[in-house]
Structure formats: structure tokens, C-alpha cells
C-alpha positions as CSV (number, residue, x, y, z in Angstrom):
1,M,-136.1,42.0,105.3
2,A,-135.1,38.6,106.8
3,T,-131.5,37.8,107.5
4,A,-129.8,34.5,107.7
5,T,-128.5,33.4,111.2
6,E,-126.7,30.4,112.6
7,A,-129.3,28.2,114.2
8,P,-128.2,26.6,117.5
9,Q,-127.9,22.8,117.4
10,L,-130.1,20.6,119.6
11,R,-130.2,16.9,120.3
12,F,-133.6,15.3,119.7
13,L,-133.7,11.5,120.3
14,D,-130.6,10.3,118.3
15,T,-130.6,13.2,115.9
16,T,-128.8,16.5,115.9
17,V,-131.3,19.2,114.7
18,S,-131.4,22.9,114.2
19,F,-134.1,25.3,113.0
20,P,-132.7,27.7,110.4
21,V,-136.3,28.9,109.9
22,S,-138.6,28.8,113.0
23,S,-142.3,28.7,112.9
24,S,-142.4,31.8,115.0
25,T,-140.8,34.0,112.4
26,G,-143.6,34.2,109.9
27,D,-147.4,34.4,109.7
28,D,-147.9,31.0,108.2
29,G,-145.8,29.1,110.7
30,I,-143.4,27.5,108.2
31,S,-140.6,25.7,110.0
32,V,-137.4,24.3,108.4
33,M,-135.5,21.9,110.5
34,T,-132.1,20.5,109.5
35,S,-131.5,16.9,110.8
36,Y,-128.2,15.0,111.0
37,A,-128.0,11.4,112.2
38,R,-126.0,8.1,111.9
39,R,-127.0,4.8,110.2
40,G,-130.0,3.2,111.8
41,D,-131.6,6.4,113.2
42,S,-135.3,5.8,113.1
43,P,-138.2,7.4,115.1
44,P,-141.3,5.4,115.9
45,L,-144.0,5.2,113.2
46,H,-146.2,8.2,113.8
47,V,-149.0,10.3,112.4
48,H,-149.2,14.1,112.3
49,A,-152.8,15.4,112.8
50,T,-152.2,18.9,111.7
51,E,-149.1,19.1,109.4
52,D,-147.7,17.6,106.3
53,E,-144.0,16.8,106.5
54,V,-141.6,17.3,103.6
55,F,-138.2,15.6,103.6
56,H,-135.3,16.9,101.5
57,V,-132.1,14.9,101.7
58,L,-128.9,17.0,101.6
59,E,-126.4,14.2,102.2
60,G,-126.6,10.4,102.4
61,T,-129.6,8.2,102.1
62,I,-132.8,7.6,104.1
63,R,-135.5,5.0,103.7
64,L,-138.9,6.5,104.1
65,S,-142.1,4.6,105.0
66,V,-145.3,6.5,104.2
67,G,-148.7,4.8,104.5
68,G,-147.0,1.3,104.4
69,R,-145.0,2.1,101.2
70,E,-141.3,2.2,101.6
71,F,-138.9,4.0,99.3
72,V,-135.3,5.3,99.3
73,V,-134.6,9.0,99.2
74,V,-131.0,10.1,98.3
75,A,-129.2,13.4,98.3
76,G,-131.0,15.9,96.2
77,E,-134.4,14.2,96.4
78,T,-137.5,15.3,98.2
79,A,-140.4,13.3,99.6
80,H,-143.7,14.1,101.2
81,A,-145.5,12.6,104.2
82,P,-149.1,13.9,104.3
83,K,-150.8,14.6,107.6
84,G,-153.0,11.8,108.7
85,V,-150.7,9.2,107.1
86,P,-148.4,7.0,109.3
87,H,-144.8,7.5,108.4
88,T,-141.2,7.1,109.6
89,Y,-137.7,7.0,108.2
90,R,-134.4,5.2,108.8
91,V,-130.9,6.5,107.9
92,E,-129.4,3.9,105.5
93,S,-126.0,5.5,104.8
94,E,-123.2,5.9,107.4
95,E,-124.6,9.4,108.1
96,A,-127.3,11.6,106.5
97,R,-128.3,15.2,106.6
98,W,-131.8,16.3,105.6
99,R,-134.3,19.1,105.9
100,V,-137.8,18.7,107.2
101,V,-140.4,21.4,106.3
102,T,-143.7,21.7,108.1
103,T,-146.2,24.5,108.7
104,G,-148.2,25.5,111.8
105,G,-145.5,24.9,114.4
106,D,-146.8,21.7,116.1
107,F,-143.9,19.5,115.0
108,E,-141.3,22.2,115.8
109,R,-142.8,22.7,119.3
110,F,-142.8,18.9,119.9
111,V,-139.1,18.7,119.0
112,R,-138.1,21.7,121.1
113,A,-140.1,20.3,124.1
114,L,-137.9,17.2,124.2
115,A,-134.6,18.5,122.7
116,R,-131.5,19.4,124.7
117,P,-128.3,21.2,123.8
118,V,-125.8,19.2,121.8
119,E,-122.7,17.9,123.6
120,H,-120.4,17.7,120.6
121,D,-120.4,18.6,116.9
122,G,-121.6,16.1,114.2
123,A,-124.1,13.4,114.3
124,P,-124.8,12.1,117.8
125,P,-123.7,8.6,118.7
126,A,-126.5,6.1,118.9
127,G,-128.2,6.2,122.2
128,A,-129.3,3.3,124.4
129,A,-132.8,1.9,123.8
130,P,-135.3,4.2,125.5
131,T,-136.7,3.1,128.8
132,E,-140.4,2.6,129.3
133,E,-140.6,6.0,131.1
134,E,-138.8,7.7,128.1
135,R,-141.2,6.0,125.7
136,Q,-144.2,7.2,127.7
137,L,-142.8,10.8,127.9
138,L,-142.3,10.7,124.1
139,A,-145.8,9.5,123.4
140,A,-147.4,12.0,125.8
141,T,-145.4,14.9,124.5
142,A,-146.2,13.9,120.9
143,A,-149.9,13.7,121.7
144,E,-149.8,17.3,123.2
145,H,-148.6,18.5,119.8
146,G,-151.0,16.6,117.5
147,I,-148.7,13.6,116.8
148,E,-149.7,10.0,117.6
149,L,-147.1,7.2,117.8
150,V,-148.6,4.2,116.1
151,G,-145.8,1.7,115.7
152,P,-142.1,0.9,116.0
153,P,-139.2,2.4,114.1
154,L,-138.1,0.8,110.8
């Protein structure tokens, strides 16, 4: 029988994340990541080669771009970004909290490879624009985990 545990918080780019369900806990590699970020948070446009990505907004509003189509996802709504399709998001509200569900573990391993312990509770402050070295590290680490960066953030 599985039990609920408090997942440690990590900082990934400008987002606070935790994994209440890790891909290593089951046979199918399902991963549930909770994300918390401030207005404007947006990763580069990217494509997952091996995993669909499901977004479920818990609080706030995010704008999701999937395959060139943009739509707003509010608290209580769920959206799907299929593998092989370019996608990204941007936090539209002051803060937002959402869950990301994937299977297989590639995305979770990517996030964990670049994440670091949080320095404070809550959504992290917006960081400085990444340096060229940081952008190259992000792209290389993404590629190692079946993710290709194909464009800028929203």
C-alpha cells in the first residue's frame, strides 16, 4: 500500500517544484510534479520525444501554447501537450500552482538534473536572464532526456 509523503521542494529555472509521485515508485513510470511560479514564468518552447505532458492548474492562470495554438487554462482545468508537439506555457496570474503528469521518467530526470534546493518558501523571485552558458547547459541536459528546445519562451 502506498502512503502519502511530503515531497521536498526544489528550484527548477524560475519555478518551485516537488514530486509527490516520483517515476521511480511504480512500474509505469508515472510522475506527478507540482509547480509554483510567479507571473511571466515561461520555459523555452520545447518538444518531448518520449512523453506526453498533462497540465492541471490548481491555482491561478497559465497560457499554454501547444502546436502553435494558444489557450488559457484556469484553476480546475486540465490541458494536454502530446509528445512530438512543440509547447510551452506562461504564468498569467500573479502566481500559479499546477500539476504536471508524465510517464516514463525522462522529464522528471531532466528537472532533477538541473534543480537545486529551494532557498525560501513560496514561488521563487524571477531570476536574471540566463547566460549563454546556462542556455547551452539547459539545451544539452534537455537533449540527454529526450527534450529538444525549439524556440523562445512565450
